[in-house]
Legacy VTK file of the C-alpha trace (Angstrom):
# vtk DataFile Version 3.0
C-alpha trace
ASCII
DATASET POLYDATA
POINTS 799 float
-29.231 19.764 56.253
-31.263 16.934 54.767
-30.644 18.187 51.244
-26.962 18.539 52.042
-26.782 14.989 53.410
-28.585 13.724 50.335
-26.121 15.462 48.061
-23.224 13.955 49.986
-24.803 10.501 49.709
-25.285 10.862 45.955
-21.728 12.091 45.557
-20.583 9.168 47.661
-22.469 6.722 45.449
-20.785 8.185 42.371
-17.398 7.734 44.012
-18.257 4.192 45.140
-19.262 3.129 41.657
-16.130 4.667 40.212
-13.892 2.905 42.725
-15.743 -0.386 42.265
-15.362 -0.286 38.482
-11.649 0.505 38.774
-11.108 -2.277 41.298
-13.116 -4.757 39.237
-11.088 -3.988 36.139
-7.742 -4.382 37.871
-8.656 -7.506 39.824
-10.291 -9.558 37.078
-8.040 -8.653 34.168
-4.907 -9.117 36.265
-6.088 -12.600 37.256
-6.867 -13.465 33.627
-3.457 -12.156 32.553
-1.833 -14.370 35.215
-3.793 -17.413 33.987
-2.918 -16.636 30.367
0.812 -16.269 31.088
0.746 -19.405 33.224
-0.920 -21.275 30.347
1.733 -20.048 27.900
4.440 -21.768 29.948
2.440 -24.968 30.517
2.380 -28.088 28.366
0.860 -27.917 24.883
-1.912 -30.000 23.446
-5.627 -30.415 24.112
-5.298 -29.320 27.742
-3.831 -26.020 26.581
-6.675 -25.437 24.154
-9.200 -26.164 26.895
-7.466 -23.741 29.255
-7.240 -21.095 26.571
-10.971 -21.435 25.880
-11.587 -20.874 29.601
-9.501 -17.710 29.465
-11.717 -16.319 26.736
-14.723 -17.212 28.880
-13.143 -15.340 31.803
-12.680 -12.306 29.586
-16.347 -12.386 28.632
-17.318 -12.691 32.302
-15.112 -9.735 33.269
-16.718 -7.593 30.582
-20.227 -8.707 31.598
-19.513 -7.917 35.264
-18.273 -4.449 34.392
-21.297 -3.761 32.198
-23.706 -4.994 34.896
-22.100 -2.811 37.568
-22.091 0.186 35.228
-25.751 -0.192 34.258
-26.861 -0.735 37.862
-26.169 2.964 38.447
-29.176 3.858 36.307
-31.347 0.856 37.101
-30.960 0.674 40.898
-29.993 4.210 41.921
-31.261 6.350 39.038
-27.808 7.876 38.647
-26.484 9.148 35.324
-23.014 7.704 34.640
-20.364 10.403 34.556
-17.268 10.518 32.312
-15.118 8.943 35.002
-17.442 5.913 35.106
-17.260 5.531 31.324
-13.500 5.801 31.655
-13.364 3.035 34.261
-15.541 0.729 32.149
-13.588 1.484 28.979
-10.414 0.717 30.889
-11.754 -2.794 31.579
-12.141 -3.286 27.833
-8.685 -1.820 27.201
-7.142 -4.136 29.808
-8.638 -7.118 27.988
-6.614 -6.154 24.924
-3.443 -6.710 26.921
-4.507 -10.333 27.349
-5.540 -11.111 23.771
-2.548 -12.153 21.679
-2.042 -13.496 18.193
-0.743 -17.085 18.345
2.189 -18.406 16.358
1.160 -20.015 13.090
0.116 -16.618 11.833
3.398 -14.744 11.826
5.663 -16.359 14.405
5.718 -13.244 16.595
4.722 -14.917 19.878
6.293 -17.555 22.060
3.154 -19.726 22.013
3.710 -22.783 19.839
0.248 -23.494 18.486
-0.825 -25.424 15.433
-1.729 -23.462 12.306
-5.324 -24.616 12.514
-5.677 -23.367 16.086
-9.192 -21.999 16.491
-8.002 -19.280 18.861
-6.708 -17.293 15.890
-10.255 -16.533 14.764
-11.482 -16.175 18.338
-8.842 -13.515 19.005
-9.904 -11.339 16.074
-13.629 -11.838 16.688
-13.303 -10.973 20.372
-11.202 -7.926 19.533
-13.810 -6.655 17.089
-16.542 -7.234 19.643
-14.612 -5.239 22.239
-13.855 -2.424 19.796
-17.498 -2.219 18.716
-18.610 -1.948 22.335
-15.920 0.608 23.221
-16.902 2.766 20.256
-20.545 2.578 21.330
-19.695 3.586 24.917
-17.584 6.511 23.729
-20.417 7.737 21.500
-22.863 7.353 24.399
-20.569 9.412 26.620
-20.295 12.144 24.007
-24.037 12.165 23.380
-24.852 12.424 27.098
-22.217 14.928 28.153
-20.871 16.796 25.138
-23.582 17.238 22.511
-24.951 20.369 24.191
-21.413 21.751 24.400
-20.353 21.127 20.788
-22.350 23.640 18.788
-20.652 24.414 15.490
-22.665 27.634 15.123
-20.963 29.229 18.121
-18.270 31.799 17.380
-14.965 30.318 18.522
-16.800 28.434 21.270
-16.965 31.574 23.486
-20.434 31.111 24.885
-19.784 27.382 25.195
-17.284 28.182 27.919
-19.712 30.625 29.498
-22.340 27.873 29.665
-19.812 25.505 31.203
-19.416 28.057 33.921
-15.813 28.378 34.983
-13.861 27.975 31.791
-10.787 25.822 31.762
-10.749 25.194 35.473
-14.102 23.369 35.497
-12.836 19.831 34.949
-16.236 18.228 35.554
-17.507 19.737 32.304
-14.661 18.116 30.393
-13.712 14.635 29.223
-10.391 13.111 30.184
-7.878 12.647 27.364
-7.125 9.243 28.909
-10.556 7.998 27.752
-9.719 8.660 24.114
-6.228 7.251 24.529
-7.652 4.010 25.990
-9.941 3.518 22.974
-7.351 4.529 20.374
-4.648 2.348 21.954
-7.021 -0.647 21.723
-7.625 0.094 18.044
-3.860 0.338 17.585
-3.295 -3.104 19.083
-6.082 -4.547 16.970
-4.541 -3.045 13.844
-1.217 -4.671 14.631
-2.950 -8.048 14.983
-4.807 -7.523 11.698
-1.529 -6.783 9.945
0.114 -9.872 11.393
-2.705 -12.101 10.208
-3.836 -10.477 6.962
-0.948 -8.225 5.957
-3.274 -5.195 5.917
-5.957 -3.419 7.930
-9.545 -2.640 7.123
-10.106 0.882 5.850
-13.441 0.882 7.685
-11.595 0.506 10.993
-9.174 3.284 10.057
-12.100 5.619 9.366
-13.587 4.819 12.780
-10.406 5.634 14.654
-9.932 8.813 12.638
-13.470 9.846 13.632
-12.474 9.376 17.261
-9.200 11.305 17.070
-10.915 14.081 15.118
-13.480 14.467 17.922
-10.614 14.510 20.419
-8.948 17.372 18.535
-12.308 19.131 18.347
-12.602 18.924 22.139
-9.076 20.255 22.417
-10.046 23.184 20.173
-13.051 23.942 22.394
-11.079 23.542 25.644
-13.294 20.579 26.650
-10.509 18.028 26.995
-9.244 17.558 30.529
-5.604 16.617 31.105
-4.323 15.033 34.305
-1.427 16.960 35.846
0.484 13.762 36.523
0.491 12.557 32.918
0.622 15.958 31.292
-0.304 15.847 27.630
1.018 12.328 27.146
-2.457 10.848 26.298
-3.064 13.441 23.566
0.338 12.978 21.990
0.136 9.190 22.276
-3.296 9.143 20.637
-2.076 11.270 17.722
1.062 9.161 17.277
-0.993 5.982 17.253
-3.450 7.228 14.661
-0.525 8.406 12.504
0.983 4.938 12.829
-2.317 3.315 11.875
-2.579 5.590 8.845
0.895 4.429 7.796
-0.181 0.778 8.091
-3.312 1.217 5.980
-3.216 -0.494 2.578
-6.431 0.960 1.204
-8.171 4.286 0.886
-4.862 6.149 0.931
-6.099 9.288 -0.841
-9.046 9.937 1.469
-7.683 8.493 4.699
-4.245 10.077 4.656
-5.601 13.377 3.391
-8.067 13.498 6.267
-5.402 12.397 8.737
-3.117 15.252 7.728
-6.004 17.705 8.006
-6.480 16.571 11.614
-2.778 17.109 12.272
-2.898 20.592 10.743
-5.815 21.468 13.020
-3.825 20.245 16.007
-0.795 22.233 14.902
-2.933 25.346 14.402
-3.873 25.205 18.075
-0.255 25.825 18.944
0.726 22.167 19.042
3.741 22.859 16.876
4.980 26.071 18.510
6.265 27.214 21.858
4.250 28.969 24.517
5.888 32.230 25.469
4.620 32.414 29.058
7.959 31.459 30.591
11.186 32.668 29.045
13.179 30.077 30.957
11.325 27.271 29.246
11.695 28.358 25.647
14.656 26.143 24.942
13.093 23.075 26.520
10.933 21.164 24.000
9.018 19.457 26.791
8.693 22.402 29.164
4.916 22.736 28.944
3.926 19.063 29.036
3.112 19.248 32.729
1.783 22.775 32.838
-1.142 23.717 35.001
-4.793 23.971 34.140
-4.576 27.350 32.467
-5.977 27.587 28.968
-2.503 28.012 27.443
-1.214 24.927 29.202
-3.896 22.803 27.599
-2.356 23.148 24.130
0.399 20.500 23.943
3.357 21.006 21.662
4.535 18.252 19.408
7.401 16.383 20.993
10.386 14.897 19.193
8.689 11.599 18.378
5.559 13.372 17.154
7.613 15.121 14.466
8.826 11.723 13.278
5.250 10.406 13.106
4.055 13.514 11.271
6.887 13.318 8.714
6.180 9.622 8.169
2.518 10.432 7.514
3.510 13.069 4.977
5.660 10.506 3.174
2.619 8.334 2.344
0.217 11.112 1.440
-1.244 10.362 -1.989
-1.869 13.953 -3.036
1.683 15.243 -2.719
1.332 18.468 -4.659
2.428 20.726 -1.796
3.796 18.495 0.951
7.437 19.421 0.277
6.813 22.890 1.717
5.088 21.343 4.718
8.038 19.005 5.355
10.523 21.878 5.163
8.278 23.931 7.433
8.301 21.178 10.068
12.079 20.866 9.799
12.491 24.626 10.250
10.132 24.524 13.217
12.254 21.840 14.884
15.367 23.963 14.423
13.636 27.020 15.888
12.715 24.973 18.930
16.338 23.847 19.272
15.374 20.216 18.789
18.379 18.173 17.799
17.382 15.877 14.883
18.069 12.198 15.414
18.759 9.653 12.710
15.050 8.782 12.731
14.145 12.422 12.040
16.514 12.494 9.084
15.157 9.188 7.754
11.543 10.367 8.017
12.289 13.726 6.349
14.453 12.212 3.586
11.759 9.634 2.815
8.983 12.240 2.732
10.982 14.645 0.548
12.105 11.922 -1.837
8.536 10.777 -2.394
7.230 14.284 -2.944
5.910 15.100 -6.399
7.928 18.304 -6.323
11.031 17.891 -8.469
13.100 19.708 -5.866
12.142 17.129 -3.227
14.946 14.738 -4.169
17.514 17.556 -4.031
16.352 18.593 -0.563
16.507 14.936 0.506
20.124 14.718 -0.676
20.965 17.946 1.195
19.542 16.539 4.431
21.482 13.329 3.880
24.730 15.269 3.510
23.836 17.420 6.512
23.347 14.342 8.708
26.752 12.954 7.691
28.434 16.347 8.171
27.007 16.747 11.653
28.287 13.325 12.614
31.751 14.019 11.242
32.212 17.156 13.353
31.518 15.281 16.596
34.372 14.313 18.856
35.250 10.596 19.108
33.543 10.335 22.511
30.402 12.029 21.161
30.386 9.745 18.126
30.385 6.699 20.381
27.230 7.947 22.134
25.561 9.069 18.908
22.544 7.283 17.406
23.953 7.927 13.909
23.321 5.103 11.449
24.839 5.692 8.020
23.389 2.487 6.552
19.826 3.503 7.519
20.329 6.971 6.012
21.631 5.561 2.716
18.788 3.039 2.682
16.138 5.748 3.077
17.752 7.946 0.420
17.916 5.124 -2.137
14.363 4.010 -1.457
12.966 7.524 -1.682
14.893 9.002 -4.611
15.488 5.893 -6.785
18.872 6.999 -8.178
20.586 5.360 -11.151
22.320 2.011 -10.718
25.751 3.567 -11.056
24.957 6.096 -8.304
23.622 3.399 -6.007
26.737 1.278 -6.415
28.935 4.347 -5.861
27.108 5.081 -2.573
27.564 1.522 -1.356
31.231 1.342 -2.302
31.918 4.733 -0.680
30.370 3.578 2.613
32.253 0.275 2.438
35.567 2.158 2.043
34.803 4.470 4.968
33.974 1.530 7.196
37.132 -0.337 6.188
39.238 2.762 6.903
37.706 3.660 10.280
36.103 0.440 11.542
33.404 2.741 12.970
30.251 0.653 13.653
28.099 3.703 12.830
29.426 3.531 9.249
28.983 -0.194 8.732
26.734 -1.194 5.784
24.010 -3.527 7.007
22.028 -6.275 5.306
19.065 -3.932 4.706
21.229 -1.535 2.737
22.632 -4.359 0.613
19.069 -5.611 -0.015
17.868 -2.155 -1.098
20.874 -1.725 -3.401
20.198 -5.142 -4.940
16.527 -4.313 -5.408
17.283 -1.007 -7.111
19.920 -2.483 -9.442
17.852 -5.542 -10.383
14.962 -3.389 -11.619
17.106 -0.979 -13.620
17.751 -2.915 -16.835
18.750 -6.093 -18.628
22.521 -5.988 -18.162
22.753 -5.844 -14.379
22.863 -9.566 -13.589
26.679 -9.629 -13.127
26.479 -6.642 -10.747
23.735 -8.311 -8.726
25.666 -11.578 -8.457
28.774 -9.625 -7.436
27.012 -7.943 -4.497
25.446 -11.231 -3.378
28.917 -12.824 -3.428
30.181 -10.022 -1.154
27.336 -10.599 1.295
27.976 -14.354 1.404
31.729 -13.756 1.793
31.188 -11.465 4.806
28.832 -14.004 6.369
31.280 -16.878 5.790
33.972 -14.834 7.534
31.873 -14.762 10.682
29.722 -11.628 10.404
26.364 -13.003 11.587
24.602 -9.708 10.836
25.296 -10.288 7.132
23.372 -13.546 6.912
21.759 -13.613 3.432
17.962 -13.588 3.373
15.194 -13.616 0.807
15.433 -9.814 0.482
18.904 -10.414 -0.970
18.055 -13.395 -3.162
14.724 -12.176 -4.609
16.406 -9.312 -6.546
18.620 -11.942 -8.167
15.471 -13.636 -9.459
14.199 -10.293 -10.781
17.510 -9.663 -12.547
17.401 -13.173 -14.027
13.904 -12.529 -15.422
15.287 -9.512 -17.307
18.609 -11.017 -18.356
17.555 -12.977 -21.437
20.108 -15.618 -20.412
19.483 -18.991 -22.027
19.854 -20.735 -18.634
17.883 -18.191 -16.617
15.134 -20.660 -15.669
17.600 -23.293 -14.494
19.514 -20.684 -12.470
16.300 -19.369 -10.870
15.171 -22.867 -9.873
18.595 -23.618 -8.397
18.440 -20.450 -6.303
14.914 -21.316 -5.131
16.075 -24.813 -4.154
19.025 -23.259 -2.297
16.683 -21.036 -0.258
14.371 -23.958 0.537
17.342 -26.072 1.608
18.664 -23.398 3.992
15.209 -22.939 5.501
14.814 -26.697 5.984
18.174 -26.832 7.796
17.896 -23.689 9.934
14.185 -22.851 10.167
15.017 -19.167 9.667
11.900 -17.326 8.509
13.864 -14.578 6.740
15.153 -17.083 4.159
11.881 -18.946 3.688
10.570 -18.449 0.113
7.328 -16.475 0.060
4.771 -15.629 -2.605
7.074 -12.927 -4.040
9.906 -15.443 -4.398
7.753 -17.988 -6.216
6.171 -15.263 -8.369
9.652 -14.085 -9.395
10.552 -17.621 -10.500
7.299 -17.790 -12.490
8.162 -14.457 -14.109
11.585 -15.792 -15.061
9.950 -18.831 -16.675
7.483 -16.652 -18.598
10.359 -14.581 -20.036
12.620 -17.463 -20.978
14.294 -16.930 -24.373
13.999 -20.669 -25.112
10.836 -22.818 -25.021
9.992 -24.087 -21.536
7.586 -26.849 -20.573
4.524 -25.096 -19.174
4.071 -27.954 -16.687
6.822 -26.488 -14.494
4.911 -23.203 -14.229
1.755 -25.111 -13.260
3.704 -27.037 -10.619
5.053 -23.858 -9.051
1.604 -22.283 -8.918
0.177 -25.452 -7.364
2.900 -25.274 -4.687
2.000 -21.649 -3.979
-1.707 -22.401 -3.663
-1.050 -25.393 -1.412
1.191 -23.348 0.894
-1.386 -20.566 0.938
-4.184 -22.993 1.879
-1.981 -24.123 4.785
-1.411 -20.456 5.741
2.345 -20.719 5.174
2.295 -17.831 2.681
-0.378 -15.400 1.444
-2.425 -16.381 -1.591
-0.644 -15.846 -4.909
-1.243 -12.410 -6.332
-2.324 -11.684 -9.885
1.299 -11.315 -11.137
1.791 -15.061 -10.562
-1.249 -15.959 -12.669
-0.337 -13.451 -15.376
3.136 -15.017 -15.561
1.494 -18.411 -16.005
-0.736 -16.989 -18.771
2.286 -15.494 -20.538
4.097 -18.838 -20.261
1.101 -20.552 -21.880
1.163 -18.004 -24.711
4.913 -18.375 -25.272
4.585 -22.150 -25.209
2.305 -21.879 -28.238
0.066 -24.918 -27.728
-2.981 -25.379 -29.924
-5.294 -25.198 -26.892
-3.748 -22.094 -25.331
-7.047 -20.194 -25.505
-8.900 -22.872 -23.550
-6.025 -23.144 -21.051
-6.083 -19.384 -20.508
-9.860 -19.371 -19.964
-9.402 -22.130 -17.382
-6.863 -19.972 -15.544
-9.352 -17.085 -15.531
-12.006 -19.385 -14.072
-9.498 -20.585 -11.475
-8.806 -16.972 -10.449
-12.534 -16.186 -10.131
-13.108 -19.294 -8.000
-10.229 -18.443 -5.669
-11.542 -14.929 -5.214
-15.023 -16.239 -4.499
-13.539 -18.548 -1.830
-11.979 -15.608 0.017
-8.572 -15.020 -1.621
-8.917 -11.225 -1.884
-5.621 -10.705 -3.753
-6.709 -12.835 -6.700
-9.529 -10.744 -8.108
-9.234 -10.703 -11.903
-8.296 -7.324 -13.357
-7.771 -5.746 -16.769
-4.330 -7.340 -17.256
-5.673 -10.837 -16.641
-8.431 -10.410 -19.227
-6.012 -8.932 -21.772
-3.673 -11.895 -21.300
-6.542 -14.337 -21.923
-7.603 -12.394 -25.033
-4.000 -12.493 -26.274
-3.952 -16.246 -25.748
-6.988 -16.630 -28.010
-5.502 -14.212 -30.546
-2.344 -16.344 -30.868
-4.186 -19.637 -30.934
-5.211 -21.558 -34.057
-8.896 -21.712 -33.085
-11.100 -20.822 -36.084
-13.526 -18.861 -33.878
-10.867 -16.985 -31.922
-12.209 -13.566 -32.957
-15.581 -14.343 -31.398
-13.907 -15.806 -28.298
-11.887 -12.618 -27.853
-14.987 -10.472 -28.417
-16.904 -12.413 -25.761
-14.150 -11.704 -23.234
-14.281 -8.011 -24.098
-18.039 -8.071 -23.528
-17.472 -9.727 -20.133
-15.096 -6.905 -19.242
-17.757 -4.328 -20.112
-20.379 -6.230 -18.131
-18.266 -6.558 -14.998
-17.145 -2.944 -15.216
-20.765 -1.799 -15.468
-21.470 -3.776 -12.285
-18.875 -1.784 -10.402
-15.585 -3.655 -10.991
-13.310 -0.730 -11.795
-10.253 -3.009 -12.095
-11.588 -4.664 -15.281
-12.304 -1.436 -17.148
-11.637 -2.124 -20.856
-8.865 -0.122 -22.508
-7.479 0.392 -25.977
-4.998 -2.387 -25.155
-7.887 -4.841 -24.765
-9.456 -3.606 -28.000
-6.132 -3.966 -29.835
-5.822 -7.559 -28.580
-9.295 -8.324 -29.968
-8.210 -6.899 -33.341
-5.159 -9.144 -33.205
-7.527 -12.131 -33.081
-9.529 -10.715 -35.998
-6.502 -9.962 -38.185
-5.142 -13.502 -37.943
-8.347 -15.453 -38.336
-7.311 -18.109 -40.856
-10.629 -19.880 -41.391
-12.296 -18.306 -44.441
-15.763 -19.132 -43.167
-15.044 -17.004 -40.060
-13.779 -13.976 -42.028
-17.136 -12.235 -42.145
-17.480 -12.654 -38.378
-13.987 -11.233 -37.820
-14.735 -8.194 -40.014
-17.971 -7.508 -38.170
-16.164 -7.609 -34.806
-13.368 -5.378 -36.129
-15.881 -2.783 -37.282
-17.541 -2.830 -33.842
-14.179 -2.234 -32.206
-13.441 0.581 -34.664
-16.780 2.180 -33.839
-16.016 2.013 -30.094
-12.882 4.098 -30.639
-14.684 6.536 -32.969
-17.437 7.065 -30.375
-14.813 7.634 -27.670
-13.568 10.626 -29.636
-11.108 12.055 -27.110
-10.072 8.732 -25.599
-11.597 9.525 -22.202
-12.802 5.942 -21.640
-10.598 3.562 -23.644
-7.598 5.821 -24.164
-6.058 7.025 -27.425
-5.285 4.304 -30.008
-1.675 3.733 -31.065
-0.279 2.596 -34.397
-0.688 -1.126 -33.594
-4.472 -0.619 -33.385
-4.667 0.825 -36.918
-2.195 -1.682 -38.357
-4.270 -4.655 -37.113
-7.483 -3.004 -38.287
-5.997 -2.564 -41.780
-4.740 -6.164 -41.787
-8.213 -7.437 -40.833
-9.885 -5.597 -43.714
-7.077 -6.456 -46.175
-7.164 -10.159 -45.369
-10.796 -10.873 -44.429
-12.798 -8.591 -46.785
-13.025 -10.266 -50.192
-14.952 -7.573 -52.066
-12.287 -5.193 -53.451
-14.489 -2.106 -53.516
-15.660 -2.643 -49.914
-12.129 -3.490 -48.845
-10.743 -0.243 -50.267
-13.544 1.812 -48.711
-12.919 0.336 -45.245
-9.144 0.698 -45.489
-9.430 4.349 -46.559
-11.562 5.035 -43.493
-8.817 3.519 -41.313
-6.086 5.582 -43.031
-8.072 8.781 -42.484
-8.569 7.964 -38.820
-4.913 6.966 -38.427
-3.664 10.269 -39.865
-6.071 12.242 -37.687
-4.504 10.547 -34.649
-0.943 11.069 -35.982
-0.160 7.345 -35.767
1.082 6.515 -39.302
4.237 4.403 -38.913
6.381 2.066 -41.007
4.299 -1.042 -40.260
1.120 0.621 -41.458
2.853 1.910 -44.584
4.050 -1.610 -45.404
0.484 -2.917 -45.007
-0.819 -0.206 -47.365
1.855 -1.026 -49.974
0.333 -4.464 -50.411
-2.591 -2.754 -52.154
-1.008 -0.979 -55.147
-4.117 1.044 -55.961
-4.544 2.257 -52.398
-0.862 3.048 -52.052
-0.902 5.295 -55.131
-3.852 7.184 -53.675
-2.046 7.804 -50.378
-0.560 11.271 -51.247
-3.969 12.701 -52.052
-5.522 10.989 -49.012
-3.108 12.670 -46.641
-2.625 15.990 -48.443
-1.952 18.428 -45.584
-4.247 16.315 -43.439
-7.252 17.024 -45.685
-8.821 13.937 -47.262
-10.531 14.476 -50.613
-13.913 12.919 -51.098
-12.808 11.711 -54.520
-9.072 10.965 -54.181
-7.170 11.136 -57.434
-3.982 9.341 -58.353
-0.895 11.528 -58.320
1.193 11.054 -61.452
4.925 10.535 -61.103
4.648 9.102 -57.547
7.210 6.365 -57.050
5.806 4.341 -54.193
8.824 2.170 -53.689
10.937 5.144 -52.615
8.423 6.581 -50.190
8.959 6.596 -46.362
6.662 7.694 -43.537
8.562 10.965 -43.129
7.736 11.851 -46.757
4.165 12.301 -45.582
2.931 15.462 -43.838
4.221 15.547 -40.271
0.735 15.599 -38.773
0.263 12.012 -40.035
3.093 10.662 -37.845
3.332 13.350 -35.136
2.525 10.925 -32.278
4.660 7.991 -33.431
7.737 6.988 -31.468
11.005 7.591 -33.314
11.883 3.912 -33.620
8.590 3.274 -35.434
9.572 5.710 -38.180
12.645 3.751 -39.278
LINES 1 800
799 0 1 2 3 4 5 6 7 8 9 10 11 12 13 14 15 16 17 18 19 20 21 22 23 24 25 26 27 28 29 30 31 32 33 34 35 36 37 38 39 40 41 42 43 44 45 46 47 48 49 50 51 52 53 54 55 56 57 58 59 60 61 62 63 64 65 66 67 68 69 70 71 72 73 74 75 76 77 78 79 80 81 82 83 84 85 86 87 88 89 90 91 92 93 94 95 96 97 98 99 100 101 102 103 104 105 106 107 108 109 110 111 112 113 114 115 116 117 118 119 120 121 122 123 124 125 126 127 128 129 130 131 132 133 134 135 136 137 138 139 140 141 142 143 144 145 146 147 148 149 150 151 152 153 154 155 156 157 158 159 160 161 162 163 164 165 166 167 168 169 170 171 172 173 174 175 176 177 178 179 180 181 182 183 184 185 186 187 188 189 190 191 192 193 194 195 196 197 198 199 200 201 202 203 204 205 206 207 208 209 210 211 212 213 214 215 216 217 218 219 220 221 222 223 224 225 226 227 228 229 230 231 232 233 234 235 236 237 238 239 240 241 242 243 244 245 246 247 248 249 250 251 252 253 254 255 256 257 258 259 260 261 262 263 264 265 266 267 268 269 270 271 272 273 274 275 276 277 278 279 280 281 282 283 284 285 286 287 288 289 290 291 292 293 294 295 296 297 298 299 300 301 302 303 304 305 306 307 308 309 310 311 312 313 314 315 316 317 318 319 320 321 322 323 324 325 326 327 328 329 330 331 332 333 334 335 336 337 338 339 340 341 342 343 344 345 346 347 348 349 350 351 352 353 354 355 356 357 358 359 360 361 362 363 364 365 366 367 368 369 370 371 372 373 374 375 376 377 378 379 380 381 382 383 384 385 386 387 388 389 390 391 392 393 394 395 396 397 398 399 400 401 402 403 404 405 406 407 408 409 410 411 412 413 414 415 416 417 418 419 420 421 422 423 424 425 426 427 428 429 430 431 432 433 434 435 436 437 438 439 440 441 442 443 444 445 446 447 448 449 450 451 452 453 454 455 456 457 458 459 460 461 462 463 464 465 466 467 468 469 470 471 472 473 474 475 476 477 478 479 480 481 482 483 484 485 486 487 488 489 490 491 492 493 494 495 496 497 498 499 500 501 502 503 504 505 506 507 508 509 510 511 512 513 514 515 516 517 518 519 520 521 522 523 524 525 526 527 528 529 530 531 532 533 534 535 536 537 538 539 540 541 542 543 544 545 546 547 548 549 550 551 552 553 554 555 556 557 558 559 560 561 562 563 564 565 566 567 568 569 570 571 572 573 574 575 576 577 578 579 580 581 582 583 584 585 586 587 588 589 590 591 592 593 594 595 596 597 598 599 600 601 602 603 604 605 606 607 608 609 610 611 612 613 614 615 616 617 618 619 620 621 622 623 624 625 626 627 628 629 630 631 632 633 634 635 636 637 638 639 640 641 642 643 644 645 646 647 648 649 650 651 652 653 654 655 656 657 658 659 660 661 662 663 664 665 666 667 668 669 670 671 672 673 674 675 676 677 678 679 680 681 682 683 684 685 686 687 688 689 690 691 692 693 694 695 696 697 698 699 700 701 702 703 704 705 706 707 708 709 710 711 712 713 714 715 716 717 718 719 720 721 722 723 724 725 726 727 728 729 730 731 732 733 734 735 736 737 738 739 740 741 742 743 744 745 746 747 748 749 750 751 752 753 754 755 756 757 758 759 760 761 762 763 764 765 766 767 768 769 770 771 772 773 774 775 776 777 778 779 780 781 782 783 784 785 786 787 788 789 790 791 792 793 794 795 796 797 798
């Protein structure tokens, strides 16, 4: 009796602690939430900041109280915390995430009107990371204490694991609730959304952590160690998987590894039966959700994917980096949905069309077009009353198809005009083109070629006309105007810079009048104007480009826009080069230093890469500096040095080497000729050593032409000059890169030109080339030479 009473007392203590933790979590976090909401509606200013600081203190106190109560089980009563106690404590942490919000000034998503320099922005993120770190630790502690002895990978199918547990699937005390994992993963999900709002991306390290957690959850599901509450069914499992799929979609880094691993987790889940029906009840076969609330039998513990899960899975497949076989997987999922009598919604079609269009398989685009036609056909066969209730959205379907398959400009315009006609004929709101579709059409057309500016302007005029007639949904935004800037940069119009600046001023004026964020110029808008300036067909004062970049950096420092990306700085470098000032090399080096300083100060998007270095080298090559060859060489050496230290983005290429040769070939100072020749020979040796082009890449005709020009112009000893030029010709023919430019360079040396037939005789170079009598050099073209000499030259280079 005494032992029995003791057992009851211990069990009672466990229950008391569990109830106390649950009550503590609800009481304290609800009070903090009330204070936070009350603060949001109170007056702004210093008093608000003081109150908000107190709220963060209350959160810390709530967490400390929960931890103290949790740990007192071991300290005061020598009790080992059970999974339900971990769950209650983790729920306190999860409840805190409902309170933490991202203030306005970051992305304008909240109703709190705080200044941009509000310290709570950093406090929010820091507190979130602290909570996530602690939640991850608690989850690992739970697994170590209660699951390590159950998860033995050497067991065959986990059979004797269940025997050790004792009563198989019905023994819920040997299992961990799916709600625990959902609480942790949902907190990560909220944190990821905040990270995106503030930084535009999420940390790959955090994504790996949450994938570790969901992988362990699936492992427990495989071993029948995951307990599911009857009341919630399999909702926690499905929610957790959807959230991790969503987080994988949001990730901006590590796509190959992260998404590949994520899809492996999903395939494991599907292999459990998560994508197929259970056949226990014939009456439930046609109901996609029939087994969500099944009992505690082993079969009932394998949840099927619901309708929304298919959308999440298809979206994940659309961003998979290694897409060699995902088309078959997408079609398999679509077939599976049909077999389960799931009626596809517009969102299913959009997800499948996007995934198929982005597949590497050439048939992917065709399958995407078939699904698009199928969606339209299914809508057309509905009765008028059914169409009214339908979720069909033709504009969204066309948008996804254009984005995924990138059709030709003429096809894109035909799609838009066809939908416009249908809407005008029927006035069916489901067929109405929306502003997103117009923006996607504009984006696709603007990037297609040089002659699309009139088409782009025409579509923008239609958008503005519809808006002026009273259609508020057609209000032009920066997604409509930015493609105009892109088209202007490719137009070659003599007034393209003036037109771009007028459009930018127009956008700034509308934003100043209305305060609408969707028209506010961002870093892409300013970068597009800079690109237009850099491509101007007439000389432009480089000061305007500097002014625009200064505006971008100032706005970025005030957190109005993200920091300018490298395209903005490259456009500035190209403008400097086109401007042709005597000091362009020094100016370009200053820009490179500016980029390095910004990156060192925390602007992660401004880390110098290969293109930046090549642009600086090109600036020196086109300058009049007498030592430009050495300046270009020094930059190439810096690229090698930084690459050897782990900066993959600055890996030197044949393009960088060719730019260095450009500086050597046009060194005008005679006293620097020897230096230029020495550098050119070093560059030549780099390519010779990289025999198959595995590091630098294969050289093209421009490389050999500049190498020949360097030796022809800078080597003053005729014998040495001829020897060096012959070595270049041999190498050029071996690479199949002999073109018209190179032939013209060779013609300038009459002796060398007359030796050319014997040098290239069937690709074999004689050690002692002899002159060929009767050879009329003036009539010779590249195609008179053996084909192997020009086999890799583009057709236009042969004319």
